[in-house]
N, C-alpha and C positions, 0 to 999 in steps of 0.2 A: 202128245203134249210134251215135247222135250224141254228139259231144264238145261240151261247153259250157265256154268259158273264164270263170273267175270269180275273184274275190278274196275272201279270208277276213280279216276284221279281227281282228288279234291284240289281246291285252289292252292293249298299249301303243299301239295304233293302227297298227302296221305292217301293210301290205297284203300278205298271203301270197297269191301268185299260184298258181292251181291249175287243174285240169281235172276236170270231172265227166263221166264217161262213163255214158250212160243206155242201158238196153236198148230194143229196139224195142217199140212198143205203148204204150198209155196207162198212166199211173201211178195212184196212187203206187207206187213200186217199193221193194223191199228194197234195202239199200245197205250198203257197207262203206267205212270210211276206211282208206287204205293208208299205213303209216308205214315209212320206209326206215331204213337203217343210219346210221352216224355219218359226219360230214364235210360238206363243202359240196355236198350232193346236190340235184339238181333233181327235179322231180316224177316223172321216170321212174327215179330212183335212180342218175343218172349224174353223174360229174365229167368234165372234159375229158380226163383221163388214164385213167379207169377207167369203162367203160361197162357198168353192171350190167343195164340194159334189162329191169327186172322189171315195171314198171307196165303197159306196153302189152299184153304177152301176158296178164297177169293180168286186166286190165280187159276184154280181148276175150273171154276164156273165161267170165268172170263175166257179162258182158252177154249172151252167148249163153244163159246159164242164167237170165236174167231178173233179174240183180242189178246195181245201179249201183255205181260206184267213184269216190271222190274222192281225188285225190292233189295235193300242192302242193310248190312249190319252197321249200327251206329258206332261212332268212335269208342274204342275200349270195350266193344261187345262183339261176340262171335269171332270172326276171323279178321276184323278190322283193328289195327293197332291204335294205341292212344289211351287216354284217360277220360272217361265220360264226364268226370266231375270238373274238369277244366274246360270243357267245351261249352261255349255260351249259346244262348238262344239264336243269336245271329250266325254263329258258326254252323248250327244245325240247318239254318235256312240256306247258307252258302253251299253246304254239302248237297242239299236237295236240288239246288239250281245246277250244280255240276252233274248230278245224276240225270237230271232232265235233259241237259245238253248231250250227254253221252248216249242216252236212249234215242233221242231224235237223230243222232248222227249215224246210227247203224244202218247198213244197207238193207237189212231184213225188216226194217220198221218204216212205215209210211210217215214221213216227216209232217205231212199235212193232216194227220189223224192221231195226234198224241194228246193224251189227257192226263190228269193228276187226281189221285184219290188220297185223301188225308183223314186220319182219325185223331181226335183230340188235339195235341200239339201239332200233329201232322196236318190237321185241317187248317191251322193258322198259316203254316208254310205253304200249303196249297193255295190259299187266298193270295199270298204275296207273289207266288210264281205266276198265277193267272193274271194278276194285275200288271206284272212287269214283263211277261214273255208271251209268245204266241202259243196258246194251247187251244184245243178244240172243245174240251169239256172239263168240268170241275165237279168233283164229288166231295162234299164236306160231311163227315160223320162226327157228330158231337163237337162242332166248332162254335166258339162264342163270337158275339158281335159287340165289341166295346173294348174297354181298357183292361189289361190283364189283372191289375190289382182289384178292380171291381169284380171281375170273374172269380178271382181267388177268394175274395171275401164272401161272395155268394156261395161258393163251394163250402167254405167253413160253416156258414149258417145252415146250409142244407145237410151237411154231414152231422152237425150237432143235433139238428132236429130229428135225425134218424136213430139217435142213440137211445138206450133204455131210459125210462123215466127218472131213476135216481141220478143218472149221469147228467141228464138234461138240466137238473137243478144247479149244476155247476157251469151252466152256459155262460153266465156273466163273467166269473173269474177266468174261465178258459178263453173267452173272447178278449179279455184284457191282456192275458198272456200272449195270445196270438198277435195282438197289436204291437206289443213290445218286441216280439220276434221279427215281425215285418219291419219295424223301425230300425232294428239292429242290422238286418240284412241290407236295407237300403243305404245304410251308412258305410258298409264295407266297400273296399276297393280291390280286393283280391279275388282270384278265381274261386278259391275254396275258403270257407269259414267254418269254424266249429260252433255249432248251436246245441246247447245242452249236452256237450261232449261229443256230438256226432258230426262228422264232416258233411258239409252241405255245399252244393254247387251254387255258390253265391252269385257269380256273374250271370249264370243262366237265370237265376231267380230275379235279379235286378232288371235284366233285359226283358224278361217275360212280364214282370209287373208293370213296366212302362210301355209295353206294346199295345197299340190301339189298332184293332183289326178293321175298324170301320172305313179307314181311308183305302185299304186294299179292296174291300168289298165294293166300294163306290167306283173303283177303277177297272172292275172285271167286265169284259165284253163277251166272254164265252158263255155258253149255257151252263147253269149251275143247278146241281141237285144237292139239297141240304136235308139231312136226316138226323134227328135226335130223338131218343126215347123219352116217353113221358115219365119214366122212373129213373132218369139220369140224375145222380146226386152231385155230379161234378161240373156239369154245364147246364145252364138254365134253358129248358126247352122253349121258353118264351122268346129266346133270342132268334128263333126261326122267323118270327114276324119281322124283326129288324133286318135280318139277312135278306128276306124278300123285298123289303122296302129299299135297302141300300143298293143292291145290284141293279145297274141301269136297265137291263133288259128283264128284270124280275128273276126270280128263282123258283124252281119247283121244290116245295118244302113238304116234309112228311114228319109228323110227330107220332111215332109208332107206339101203340098201346103196350104197356108192360116192358118195353125195351129198356135195358140199363146201359150204363156207360161202357160196360165190357161187351156190349152188343149181343147179349143173351137176354131173353125175356125172363121176368120173375113175377109170378102171380101174387107173391106175398108182398109184405112191406119191405121196400128196398133198404139195404144197409151195406156198408162196406164189408162187414163180416160175411156177407153172403157171396162175395166174389169168388172165393175158393170153390164153393159148391157149384156156382154157376159156370165157372171155367172148366168144370168136368164135362159140361155139355158143349155141343158144337155151336158155332156162330149161327145166329138166327137164320134159317134157310130163307124166310120171307125177305129179310134184308138183302141177302146175297142175290136173290132173284130180282129184286127191285133195282139194285145197282147194275146188274148185268143187262137187264132189259133197257134201262135208261142209257147206258153207255153204248149198247148196240145201235140204238137209234141215233145217238149224237156223234158217234165216231164212224158212221157209215160213209162209204166213199161219196164224194160230191159228184153228182152227175154233170157231165160237160156236154152241152149241146153243140153240134157242129156249127161253125160260123156260117151265116147266111151269105150266099154268093151275091 
């Protein structure tokens, strides 16, 4: 299972540093582009303070199934130059599109068997790529169906409800504060704004808040696998029903018991504070097996019957 370091040229010339993991044996191979969540994430889905470690186990299980994987460092993360705070939501989408084109153009990749796997923000970009380009399969891990602002507000209510009882008493004033922060961000016109003294990627936030994923879902004609954990605090698991309804050909949806937003199961009451503990454990093996099995079936070579004489 060789790894190849490569760079993907973005539309503005930025060199997105990435890794292509190939299966053993001769190509061309089916392949997927892996898109991570939000923030300054490297090609494995990690920041210095939060180690998601999603890419390596997924690449390994897919390579064993005969599927290649491309992942790359976000702008300003890992070996990719730039400043992640000035990159907008649409910039991230354009970078994902450039990476998909680069993957499909490689001679060791089967251009007719390319898919995309996205987690969290990456799932939203996977929806857009599937709606606007030719892909064979789409995997959405913790993706929402609706307007970004509504999803953000749902996340706020969900996280607040997971806090200790004394803190939950402050839910109303905290909600009012959150409303003021959102209103201020929506009034900004710069890439970066300072909120409570901290720099915030304001352009990314404005674009994400206004993004409606439903139009993309309704334009997808490739097979879709959508998976969200029933203990996800950041994405409403009920959106799986909307995804299944919107995708024209339907979608295979799984609401996995105990699975959290960081793709690890938690038998206890889910909280954001548990993430550091959960991330010391591996990505849920059952989830990896589900994704690998589904992609193996949907990226399999298309049989071509000989023409009748």
